[in-house]
N, CA, C and O of each residue as an XYZ file, in Angstrom:
720
protein
N     -16.033    -16.740    -68.040
C     -14.850    -16.695    -67.194
C     -14.897    -15.491    -66.247
O     -14.663    -15.639    -65.048
N     -15.203    -14.285    -66.785
C     -15.244    -13.095    -65.947
C     -16.313    -13.220    -64.865
O     -16.071    -12.900    -63.701
N     -17.496    -13.689    -65.259
C     -18.576    -13.831    -64.293
C     -18.234    -14.874    -63.238
O     -18.598    -14.722    -62.071
N     -17.546    -15.919    -63.636
C     -17.154    -16.950    -62.671
C     -16.188    -16.383    -61.630
O     -16.226    -16.786    -60.467
N     -15.326    -15.455    -62.036
C     -14.406    -14.818    -61.086
C     -15.180    -14.035    -60.024
O     -14.815    -14.047    -58.849
N     -16.243    -13.360    -60.440
C     -17.057    -12.609    -59.487
C     -17.779    -13.569    -58.557
O     -17.887    -13.315    -57.358
N     -18.266    -14.657    -59.101
C     -18.911    -15.678    -58.255
C     -17.935    -16.181    -57.193
O     -18.312    -16.365    -56.036
N     -16.687    -16.400    -57.588
C     -15.670    -16.867    -56.636
C     -15.382    -15.825    -55.571
O     -15.186    -16.166    -54.404
N     -15.354    -14.563    -55.960
C     -15.149    -13.492    -54.981
C     -16.285    -13.474    -53.964
O     -16.049    -13.327    -52.765
N     -17.509    -13.622    -54.441
C     -18.651    -13.653    -53.536
C     -18.531    -14.824    -52.558
O     -18.825    -14.677    -51.372
N     -18.108    -15.963    -53.048
C     -17.910    -17.128    -52.177
C     -16.821    -16.853    -51.139
O     -16.956    -17.243    -49.979
N     -15.743    -16.184    -51.555
C     -14.657    -15.851    -50.623
C     -15.132    -14.924    -49.505
O     -14.585    -14.943    -48.402
N     -16.150    -14.114    -49.794
C     -16.719    -13.238    -48.778
C     -17.668    -13.984    -47.846
O     -18.156    -13.417    -46.869
N     -17.930    -15.253    -48.148
C     -18.859    -16.035    -47.344
C     -20.291    -15.938    -47.832
O     -21.218    -16.333    -47.126
N     -20.480    -15.412    -49.045
C     -21.814    -15.258    -49.608
C     -22.180    -16.458    -50.474
O     -21.322    -17.226    -50.908
N     -23.457    -16.589    -50.705
C     -23.983    -17.605    -51.612
C     -24.355    -16.906    -52.922
O     -25.369    -16.211    -52.975
N     -23.554    -17.078    -53.978
C     -23.844    -16.386    -55.236
C     -25.150    -16.838    -55.893
O     -25.597    -16.224    -56.861
N     -25.760    -17.897    -55.380
C     -27.014    -18.376    -55.946
C     -28.250    -17.839    -55.214
O     -29.381    -18.119    -55.611
N     -28.027    -17.070    -54.149
C     -29.209    -16.509    -53.465
C     -29.830    -15.429    -54.355
O     -29.159    -14.842    -55.204
N     -31.104    -15.184    -54.146
C     -31.880    -14.335    -55.048
C     -31.211    -12.980    -55.346
O     -31.118    -12.588    -56.509
N     -30.762    -12.289    -54.350
C     -30.204    -10.959    -54.547
C     -28.861    -10.941    -55.260
O     -28.431     -9.891    -55.737
N     -28.190    -12.089    -55.341
C     -26.856    -12.138    -55.945
C     -26.788    -12.904    -57.266
O     -25.733    -12.951    -57.898
N     -27.881    -13.492    -57.680
C     -27.853    -14.332    -58.874
C     -27.361    -13.587    -60.117
O     -26.617    -14.155    -60.916
N     -27.758    -12.346    -60.289
C     -27.363    -11.584    -61.476
C     -26.172    -10.649    -61.199
O     -25.717     -9.934    -62.092
N     -25.681    -10.661    -59.966
C     -24.577     -9.773    -59.595
C     -23.321    -10.010    -60.427
O     -22.704     -9.030    -60.847
N     -22.901    -11.255    -60.692
C     -21.694    -11.425    -61.504
C     -21.785    -10.742    -62.868
O     -20.824    -10.110    -63.307
N     -22.908    -10.861    -63.528
C     -23.086    -10.210    -64.827
C     -23.071     -8.699    -64.690
O     -22.418     -8.006    -65.470
N     -23.797     -8.181    -63.690
C     -23.833     -6.726    -63.469
C     -22.448     -6.199    -63.107
O     -22.056     -5.128    -63.570
N     -21.705     -6.933    -62.287
C     -20.373     -6.486    -61.865
C     -19.410     -6.442    -63.047
O     -18.624     -5.503    -63.172
N     -19.466     -7.444    -63.907
C     -18.605     -7.454    -65.095
C     -18.913     -6.249    -65.978
O     -17.995     -5.573    -66.443
N     -20.191     -5.975    -66.212
C     -20.569     -4.825    -67.033
C     -20.117     -3.515    -66.384
O     -19.648     -2.610    -67.074
N     -20.257     -3.414    -65.066
C     -19.844     -2.200    -64.362
C     -18.335     -1.988    -64.500
O     -17.890     -0.875    -64.782
N     -17.545     -3.050    -64.305
C     -16.088     -2.914    -64.415
C     -15.659     -2.605    -65.841
O     -14.695     -1.869    -66.051
N     -16.356     -3.152    -66.813
C     -16.037     -2.819    -68.208
C     -16.262     -1.338    -68.461
O     -15.477     -0.704    -69.166
N     -17.322     -0.779    -67.896
C     -17.593      0.648    -68.055
C     -16.575      1.488    -67.280
O     -16.036      2.458    -67.811
N     -16.315      1.115    -66.027
C     -15.415      1.891    -65.176
C     -13.980      1.908    -65.691
O     -13.201      2.793    -65.336
N     -13.633      0.942    -66.517
C     -12.268      0.881    -67.071
C     -12.274      1.045    -68.589
O     -11.342      0.608    -69.265
N     -13.308      1.665    -69.119
C     -13.433      1.815    -70.573
C     -12.371      2.728    -71.178
O     -12.188      2.730    -72.395
N     -11.679      3.491    -70.368
C     -10.627      4.372    -70.867
C      -9.464      3.635    -71.504
O      -8.758      4.198    -72.341
N      -9.255      2.384    -71.118
C      -8.186      1.586    -71.729
C      -8.449      1.319    -73.209
O      -7.515      1.103    -73.981
N      -9.716      1.335    -73.598
C     -10.094      1.010    -74.971
C     -10.286      2.242    -75.846
O     -10.792      2.133    -76.963
N      -9.891      3.406    -75.353
C     -10.091      4.632    -76.112
C      -8.748      5.212    -76.562
O      -7.735      5.107    -75.870
N      -8.779      5.814    -77.724
C      -7.602      6.422    -78.321
C      -7.834      7.929    -78.392
O      -8.859      8.378    -78.904
N      -6.884      8.710    -77.880
C      -7.055     10.166    -77.827
C      -7.287     10.764    -79.213
O      -8.120     11.657    -79.366
N      -6.568     10.288    -80.213
C      -6.735     10.814    -81.564
C      -8.170     10.605    -82.051
O      -8.750     11.490    -82.681
N      -8.735      9.445    -81.761
C     -10.116      9.173    -82.160
C     -11.104      9.999    -81.338
O     -12.132     10.435    -81.858
N     -10.799     10.214    -80.062
C     -11.683     11.011    -79.204
C     -11.723     12.454    -79.695
O     -12.795     13.051    -79.791
N     -10.555     13.013    -80.006
C     -10.484     14.395    -80.480
C     -11.046     14.496    -81.891
O     -11.635     15.514    -82.256
N     -10.866     13.443    -82.684
C     -11.358     13.375    -84.050
C     -10.810     14.560    -84.829
O      -9.596     14.761    -84.853
N     -11.645     15.331    -85.451
C     -11.159     16.480    -86.223
C     -11.588     17.796    -85.571
O     -11.816     18.791    -86.260
N     -11.695     17.794    -84.257
C     -12.173     18.981    -83.544
C     -11.038     19.939    -83.182
O     -11.053     20.543    -82.110
N     -10.067     20.075    -84.063
C      -9.001     21.068    -83.922
C      -9.243     22.143    -84.969
O      -9.503     21.846    -86.135
N      -9.154     23.395    -84.540
C      -9.494     24.495    -85.425
C      -8.395     25.557    -85.398
O      -7.781     25.824    -84.365
N      -8.173     26.147    -86.562
C      -7.193     27.233    -86.658
C      -7.697     28.426    -85.851
O      -8.895     28.710    -85.827
N      -6.770     29.123    -85.188
C      -7.147     30.294    -84.401
C      -5.986     31.258    -84.316
O      -4.830     30.854    -84.196
N      -6.304     32.517    -84.380
C      -5.273     33.544    -84.225
C      -5.159     33.995    -82.780
O      -4.161     34.602    -82.390
N      -6.185     33.697    -81.982
C      -6.171     34.096    -80.580
C      -5.156     33.268    -79.799
O      -4.912     32.102    -80.109
N      -4.579     33.885    -78.797
C      -3.680     33.135    -77.919
C      -3.981     33.444    -76.459
O      -3.095     33.420    -75.605
N      -5.253     33.734    -76.192
C      -5.683     33.976    -74.820
C      -6.026     32.655    -74.147
O      -6.399     31.685    -74.807
N      -5.897     32.632    -72.854
C      -6.135     31.424    -72.078
C      -7.565     30.920    -72.255
O      -8.517     31.701    -72.256
N      -7.700     29.608    -72.403
C      -8.992     28.931    -72.487
C      -9.082     27.995    -71.290
O      -8.155     27.232    -71.020
N     -10.197     28.056    -70.577
C     -10.366     27.217    -69.383
C     -11.728     26.535    -69.435
O     -12.743     27.160    -69.740
N     -11.725     25.251    -69.135
C     -12.966     24.530    -68.845
C     -12.791     24.030    -67.418
O     -11.904     23.225    -67.134
N     -13.651     24.519    -66.523
C     -13.494     24.154    -65.122
C     -14.679     23.345    -64.631
O     -15.726     23.274    -65.276
N     -14.485     22.746    -63.489
C     -15.532     21.947    -62.840
C     -15.998     20.775    -63.700
O     -17.193     20.487    -63.766
N     -15.064     20.109    -64.350
C     -15.385     18.896    -65.112
C     -15.504     17.754    -64.102
O     -14.523     17.390    -63.454
N     -16.688     17.200    -63.973
C     -16.870     16.066    -63.059
C     -16.130     14.850    -63.587
O     -16.109     14.594    -64.791
N     -15.522     14.104    -62.669
C     -14.888     12.848    -63.064
C     -15.123     11.796    -61.990
O     -15.359     12.111    -60.823
N     -15.052     10.548    -62.412
C     -15.147      9.399    -61.526
C     -14.043      8.443    -61.944
O     -13.868      8.162    -63.130
N     -13.306      7.951    -60.972
C     -12.225      7.033    -61.291
C     -12.164      5.950    -60.226
O     -12.954      5.943    -59.282
N     -11.218      5.036    -60.391
C     -11.056      3.928    -59.459
C      -9.602      3.849    -59.021
O      -8.695      3.761    -59.848
N      -9.396      3.881    -57.723
C      -8.058      3.818    -57.135
C      -7.422      2.465    -57.441
O      -7.998      1.414    -57.159
N      -6.233      2.509    -58.018
C      -5.553      1.258    -58.375
C      -5.021      0.513    -57.149
O      -4.682     -0.666    -57.246
N      -4.946      1.175    -56.017
C      -4.421      0.516    -54.815
C      -5.466     -0.291    -54.071
O      -5.148     -1.341    -53.514
N      -6.718      0.178    -54.050
C      -7.761     -0.483    -53.266
C      -8.979     -0.880    -54.089
O      -9.902     -1.510    -53.571
N      -8.986     -0.512    -55.375
C     -10.140     -0.741    -56.254
C     -11.402     -0.095    -55.707
O     -12.502     -0.634    -55.829
N     -11.219      1.072    -55.102
C     -12.342      1.859    -54.597
C     -12.443      3.145    -55.406
O     -11.447      3.608    -55.962
N     -13.642      3.727    -55.476
C     -13.818      4.931    -56.288
C     -13.170      6.169    -55.674
O     -13.053      6.302    -54.456
N     -12.759      7.061    -56.555
C     -12.485      8.440    -56.170
C     -13.107      9.324    -57.240
O     -13.252      8.922    -58.395
N     -13.467     10.522    -56.838
C     -14.228     11.375    -57.751
C     -14.046     12.830    -57.350
O     -13.600     13.140    -56.246
N     -14.401     13.708    -58.269
C     -14.289     15.130    -57.967
C     -14.434     15.973    -59.211
O     -15.224     15.671    -60.106
N     -13.648     17.047    -59.248
C     -13.696     17.987    -60.366
C     -12.287     18.236    -60.886
O     -11.311     18.259    -60.136
N     -12.224     18.420    -62.191
C     -10.962     18.741    -62.844
C     -11.128     20.067    -63.573
O     -12.169     20.344    -64.170
N     -10.085     20.874    -63.509
C     -10.045     22.155    -64.212
C      -8.906     22.075    -65.224
O      -7.783     21.709    -64.878
N      -9.200     22.417    -66.468
C      -8.208     22.347    -67.550
C      -8.092     23.722    -68.195
O      -9.095     24.350    -68.533
N      -6.871     24.172    -68.358
C      -6.628     25.417    -69.061
C      -5.506     25.231    -70.069
O      -4.601     24.422    -69.862
N      -5.567     25.976    -71.150
C      -4.471     25.955    -72.119
C      -4.368     27.306    -72.803
O      -5.320     28.085    -72.830
N      -3.201     27.563    -73.350
C      -2.978     28.769    -74.137
C      -2.687     28.318    -75.558
O      -1.670     27.673    -75.814
N      -3.588     28.661    -76.492
C      -3.453     28.198    -77.874
C      -2.188     28.709    -78.558
O      -1.670     29.781    -78.245
N      -1.722     27.913    -79.487
C      -0.650     28.321    -80.393
C      -1.116     27.983    -81.806
O      -0.687     26.989    -82.391
N      -1.990     28.813    -82.340
C      -2.545     28.698    -83.695
C      -3.660     27.666    -83.831
O      -4.272     27.556    -84.893
N      -3.934     26.902    -82.762
C      -5.022     25.932    -82.823
C      -5.799     25.950    -81.516
O      -5.240     26.145    -80.437
N      -7.115     25.740    -81.644
C      -7.963     25.526    -80.480
C      -8.657     24.180    -80.662
O      -8.711     23.630    -81.762
N      -9.180     23.672    -79.561
C      -9.853     22.371    -79.596
C     -11.326     22.586    -79.244
O     -11.653     23.473    -78.456
N     -12.198     21.789    -79.816
C     -13.609     21.856    -79.454
C     -13.755     21.683    -77.955
O     -13.170     20.769    -77.373
N     -14.527     22.550    -77.329
C     -14.608     22.566    -75.866
C     -15.050     21.231    -75.272
O     -14.578     20.850    -74.200
N     -15.939     20.520    -75.942
C     -16.409     19.240    -75.390
C     -15.318     18.182    -75.383
O     -15.436     17.172    -74.689
N     -14.268     18.405    -76.144
C     -13.199     17.405    -76.218
C     -12.361     17.371    -74.943
O     -11.790     16.333    -74.611
N     -12.278     18.491    -74.225
C     -11.507     18.486    -72.979
C     -12.139     17.556    -71.936
O     -11.421     16.746    -71.350
N     -13.460     17.638    -71.677
C     -14.062     16.660    -70.766
C     -13.955     15.219    -71.290
O     -13.854     14.278    -70.502
N     -13.977     15.052    -72.598
C     -13.836     13.695    -73.151
C     -12.435     13.141    -72.898
O     -12.274     11.950    -72.631
N     -11.425     14.001    -72.983
C     -10.055     13.563    -72.675
C      -9.957     13.207    -71.190
O      -9.328     12.211    -70.832
N     -10.573     14.011    -70.334
C     -10.602     13.699    -68.903
C     -11.215     12.313    -68.689
O     -10.703     11.509    -67.910
N     -12.299     12.053    -69.381
C     -13.011     10.778    -69.253
C     -12.123      9.586    -69.623
O     -12.155      8.553    -68.953
N     -11.338      9.731    -70.679
C     -10.463      8.639    -71.116
C      -9.529      8.215    -69.982
O      -9.378      7.025    -69.707
N      -8.908      9.188    -69.331
C      -7.913      8.856    -68.317
C      -8.512      8.565    -66.948
O      -7.900      7.866    -66.141
N      -9.694      9.090    -66.680
C     -10.324      8.786    -65.394
C     -10.961      7.399    -65.398
O     -11.146      6.807    -64.335
N     -11.294      6.877    -66.560
C     -11.912      5.550    -66.654
C     -10.849      4.465    -66.787
O     -10.898      3.627    -67.688
N      -9.892      4.501    -65.872
C      -8.834      3.492    -65.778
C      -8.535      3.289    -64.298
O      -8.882      4.130    -63.470
N      -7.896      2.182    -63.969
C      -7.375      2.058    -62.612
C      -6.296      3.116    -62.506
O      -5.420      3.191    -63.368
N      -6.341      3.933    -61.468
C      -5.619      5.191    -61.542
C      -5.199      5.701    -60.175
O      -5.739      5.290    -59.148
N      -4.230      6.603    -60.180
C      -3.967      7.488    -59.052
C      -4.180      8.906    -59.574
O      -3.919      9.193    -60.742
N      -4.647      9.768    -58.716
C      -5.032     11.115    -59.142
C      -3.858     11.886    -59.726
O      -4.013     12.608    -60.711
N      -2.684     11.734    -59.123
C      -1.516     12.481    -59.583
C      -1.150     12.113    -61.022
O      -0.872     12.994    -61.835
N      -1.151     10.833    -61.334
C      -0.830     10.391    -62.693
C      -1.918     10.800    -63.673
O      -1.629     11.164    -64.813
N      -3.167     10.740    -63.229
C      -4.274     11.139    -64.095
C      -4.084     12.580    -64.572
O      -4.269     12.866    -65.755
N      -3.719     13.489    -63.668
C      -3.458     14.887    -64.050
C      -2.374     14.965    -65.111
O      -2.528     15.668    -66.109
N      -1.289     14.253    -64.901
C      -0.164     14.284    -65.850
C      -0.560     13.714    -67.200
O      -0.190     14.265    -68.237
N      -1.306     12.617    -67.201
C      -1.718     12.003    -68.470
C      -2.637     12.933    -69.262
O      -2.527     13.028    -70.484
N      -3.536     13.614    -68.567
C      -4.436     14.559    -69.241
C      -3.624     15.708    -69.836
O      -3.812     16.067    -70.998
N      -2.725     16.280    -69.044
C      -1.903     17.400    -69.530
C      -1.042     16.976    -70.714
O      -0.949     17.698    -71.706
N      -0.415     15.807    -70.613
C       0.450     15.340    -71.704
C      -0.343     15.076    -72.980
O       0.126     15.378    -74.078
N      -1.537     14.517    -72.840
C      -2.369     14.232    -74.017
C      -2.778     15.533    -74.714
O      -2.748     15.615    -75.942
N      -3.155     16.535    -73.942
C      -3.546     17.816    -74.538
C      -2.342     18.475    -75.203
O      -2.462     19.041    -76.290
N      -1.190     18.403    -74.556
C       0.030     18.964    -75.155
C       0.332     18.284    -76.489
O       0.681     18.941    -77.470
N       0.192     16.970    -76.510
C       0.529     16.214    -77.721
C      -0.443     16.509    -78.863
O      -0.013     16.738    -79.993
N      -1.724     16.505    -78.587
C      -2.716     16.627    -79.652
C      -2.899     18.078    -80.119
O      -3.162     18.320    -81.297
N      -2.761     19.035    -79.205
C      -3.050     20.429    -79.522
C      -1.792     21.264    -79.745
O      -1.823     22.261    -80.468
N      -0.703     20.862    -79.132
C       0.568     21.589    -79.190
C       0.392     23.067    -78.831
O       0.800     23.947    -79.588
N      -0.215     23.331    -77.677
C      -0.416     24.712    -77.240
C       0.862     25.278    -76.619
O       1.875     24.588    -76.506
N       0.791     26.529    -76.227
C       1.918     27.145    -75.529
C       2.059     26.592    -74.117
O       3.145     26.614    -73.537
N       0.964     26.101    -73.575
C       0.997     25.509    -72.241
C      -0.333     24.912    -71.860
O      -1.371     25.241    -72.433
N      -0.289     24.022    -70.876
C      -1.484     23.360    -70.360
C      -1.392     23.317    -68.840
O      -0.318     23.120    -68.272
N      -2.539     23.506    -68.194
C      -2.636     23.352    -66.745
C      -3.823     22.443    -66.438
O      -4.905     22.598    -67.003
N      -3.602     21.501    -65.540
C      -4.668     20.599    -65.110
C      -4.619     20.525    -63.587
O      -3.576     20.235    -63.002
N      -5.740     20.786    -62.965
C      -5.846     20.640    -61.509
C      -7.025     19.726    -61.223
O      -8.118     19.910    -61.759
N      -6.786     18.742    -60.372
C      -7.848     17.815    -59.977
C      -8.074     17.925    -58.477
O      -7.130     17.964    -57.688
N      -9.338     17.972    -58.107
C      -9.748     17.898    -56.717
C     -10.474     16.570    -56.575
O     -11.366     16.258    -57.364
N     -10.093     15.784    -55.568
C     -10.712     14.478    -55.462
C     -11.051     14.061    -54.044
O     -10.358     14.408    -53.086
N     -12.123     13.317    -53.937
C     -12.502     12.655    -52.691
C     -12.263     11.169    -52.928
O     -12.814     10.579    -53.857
N     -11.449     10.585    -52.089
C     -11.026      9.197    -52.255
C     -11.716      8.328    -51.210
O     -11.496      8.488    -50.009
N     -12.553      7.406    -51.683
C     -13.281      6.574    -50.725
C     -12.356      5.622    -49.974
O     -12.746      5.077    -48.942
N     -11.140      5.412    -50.473
C     -10.186      4.601    -49.710
C      -9.736      5.347    -48.450
O      -9.257      4.720    -47.505
N      -9.882      6.661    -48.423
C      -9.586      7.451    -47.213
C     -10.846      7.722    -46.396
O     -10.769      7.978    -45.194
N     -11.998      7.663    -47.048
C     -13.256      7.996    -46.385
C     -13.872      6.774    -45.708
O     -14.340      6.860    -44.572
N     -13.872      5.647    -46.400
C     -14.589      4.458    -45.929
C     -13.715      3.475    -45.155
O     -14.233      2.561    -44.514
N     -12.411      3.651    -45.208
C     -11.488      2.743    -44.530
C     -10.269      3.548    -44.115
O     -10.242      4.764    -44.306
N      -9.288      2.915    -43.567
C      -8.061      3.614    -43.199
C      -8.314      4.753    -42.228
O      -8.845      4.530    -41.140
N      -7.940      5.974    -42.604
C      -8.055      7.114    -41.697
C      -9.487      7.619    -41.530
O      -9.773      8.360    -40.590
N     -10.385      7.229    -42.427
C     -11.805      7.592    -42.369
C     -12.021      9.100    -42.169
O     -12.730      9.516    -41.253
N     -11.417      9.890    -43.018
C     -11.559     11.348    -42.966
C     -12.508     11.790    -44.075
O     -12.102     11.970    -45.223
N     -13.755     11.957    -43.720
C     -14.834     12.188    -44.667
C     -14.686     13.504    -45.430
O     -15.050     13.565    -46.604
N     -14.172     14.536    -44.812
C     -14.137     15.848    -45.446
C     -12.810     16.194    -46.099
O     -12.610     17.335    -46.515
N     -11.910     15.243    -46.196
C     -10.613     15.558    -46.802
C     -10.708     15.498    -48.324
O     -11.408     14.658    -48.889
N      -9.985     16.410    -48.972
C      -9.888     16.442    -50.426
C      -8.417     16.359    -50.796
O      -7.553     16.880    -50.091
N      -8.153     15.709    -51.893
C      -6.806     15.673    -52.444
C      -6.781     16.586    -53.660
O      -7.660     16.515    -54.519
N      -5.781     17.434    -53.727
C      -5.629     18.327    -54.868
C      -4.280     18.042    -55.512
O      -3.249     18.010    -54.840
N      -4.303     17.836    -56.814
C      -3.055     17.603    -57.544
C      -3.085     18.432    -58.822
O      -4.144     18.822    -59.314
N      -1.879     18.691    -59.345
C      -1.809     19.524    -60.546
C      -0.723     19.020    -61.471
O       0.208     18.324    -61.065
N      -0.874     19.395    -62.718
C       0.150     19.152    -63.740
C       0.220     20.413    -64.582
O      -0.778     20.837    -65.164
N       1.382     21.000    -64.644
C       1.595     22.222    -65.420
C       2.612     21.922    -66.517
O       3.628     21.268    -66.284
N       2.319     22.407    -67.700
C       3.204     22.216    -68.840
C       3.410     23.552    -69.542
O       2.551     24.431    -69.476
N       4.540     23.705    -70.210
C       4.814     24.892    -71.014
C       4.802     26.157    -70.187
O       5.403     26.224    -69.115
N       4.109     27.162    -70.701
C       4.117     28.476    -70.066
C       3.512     28.477    -68.662
O       3.862     29.332    -67.849
N       2.612     27.539    -68.361
C       2.048     27.451    -67.009
C       3.122     27.029    -66.005
O       3.074     27.410    -64.835
N       4.071     26.254    -66.466
C       5.162     25.809    -65.608
C       6.253     26.874    -65.506
O       6.824     27.094    -64.437
N       6.532     27.525    -66.625
C       7.654     28.464    -66.694
C       7.316     29.871    -66.233
O       8.194     30.585    -65.749
N       6.052     30.289    -66.375
C       5.684     31.674    -66.101
C       4.756     31.753    -64.886
O       3.591     31.365    -64.976
N       5.257     32.249    -63.756
C       4.428     32.335    -62.548
C       3.173     33.192    -62.729
O       2.146     32.914    -62.110
N       3.242     34.224    -63.564
C       2.070     35.081    -63.785
C       0.962     34.325    -64.515
O      -0.218     34.492    -64.209
N       1.346     33.500    -65.473
C       0.353     32.692    -66.201
C      -0.298     31.689    -65.252
O      -1.518     31.521    -65.245
N       0.529     31.033    -64.458
C       0.011     30.064    -63.492
C      -0.921     30.767    -62.493
O      -1.983     30.240    -62.164
N      -0.531     31.937    -62.019
C      -1.328     32.695    -61.052
C      -2.675     33.099    -61.657
O      -3.705     33.024    -60.987
N      -2.668     33.526    -62.918
C      -3.919     33.894    -63.588
C      -4.858     32.691    -63.661
O      -6.046     32.809    -63.360
N      -4.327     31.537    -64.058
C      -5.135     30.317    -64.139
C      -5.739     29.984    -62.778
O      -6.940     29.736    -62.670
N      -4.912     29.979    -61.754
C      -5.376     29.635    -60.406
C      -6.444     30.609    -59.924
O      -7.394     30.197    -59.260
N      -6.306     31.890    -60.245
C      -7.320     32.856    -59.805
C      -8.620     32.655    -60.582
O      -9.697     32.866    -60.026
N      -8.549     32.263    -61.820
C      -9.763     32.086    -62.625
C     -10.554     30.822    -62.279
O     -11.765     30.780    -62.497
N      -9.899     29.810    -61.753
C     -10.640     28.578    -61.431
C     -11.256     28.604    -60.038
O     -12.006     27.698    -59.675
N     -10.947     29.628    -59.259
C     -11.544     29.707    -57.909
C     -13.010     29.997    -57.976
O     -13.667     30.097    -56.939
């Protein structure tokens, strides 16, 4: 059924899905979309697993320049860039690799960048219960680059601040200076 839908799309474009270069495209396209939207099938609790650890430190932790790839829900075109995540522990820290894995869960969905930031911040707040979380995403949206306004060098920046990052300007300022 899924492959037949891709065949129909190819026909709607005026293509012959039986020509040599397109014969295996429906299968490849289905597999690609399953991968690009694999975040729907992931559970944050399972992703984090047991990678929460007791800690007495309460200094800011940052993982920056996390590469991400996502798909715009408005045009079904890719957007991609870097995400910076910071948090201030409250008796618990998380395994560092889990932050990029959480980013992956939410970026592998049909998405808008602004909501993706909020979902990442909310998930970290829920699972880790830190004093605060900050998430900043920088993105290049091919729906703006390849069509529409066609502005190749434009970047979209969005943020989600929770807890002390939202309430304390000094904490937010420290985070912003450290991710530059």
